[in-house]
Phi, psi and omega in degrees: 000134178274151182227137174237141177236138183228157175230152178199155176254156168258157173301139187278071181216116187302325178294318178292320178298315179295322177296318178300314179298320180299315177302324184278355172289335182206078182291159181299139181302327180295331179288317177301314179300317181295323179294310181296316181297335181275354179103014177272122180271327180209141178218130179230141175237131177244153181226136170223122186060239177248015179263133177252146177226125182241134176244125177243127172254127190233159177269183184295335183280348186283140167214145179298323180296315179297317180298318179299316180294314179300316181296319182296332182264002182253109185297326180290320176297317179297321177297316178298314181297320178296317178296314182294331180295342174294338183251336186266159170214152182295153172297153185305331183258008181283159172287163181305130179064012176283129184261244183302125180253130179295131181264151177269128176284125182241355180199147171210135178282000000 
């Protein structure tokens, strides 16, 4: 199984962080369907302070390019992403409006 890891920040406001976490207690069913349909078998998001870390485990059919195209054509995913952007902010070294940034694996036991 292939694994991708991403990082993103939340706006540094405890009320916004708590609201973001609340949304993720019960994400919209259409978002779950879009994740599974794109070939994601498991997805976890962790938070420390206002930093997010996401781990995606994917099947053989998954590609980041395909996921980007599917998301762009899915109005519910676009609605979710627009809503989440109210809580998220780019990492300090990201390009303008760049959200989740793919992390480089540098160690494995």
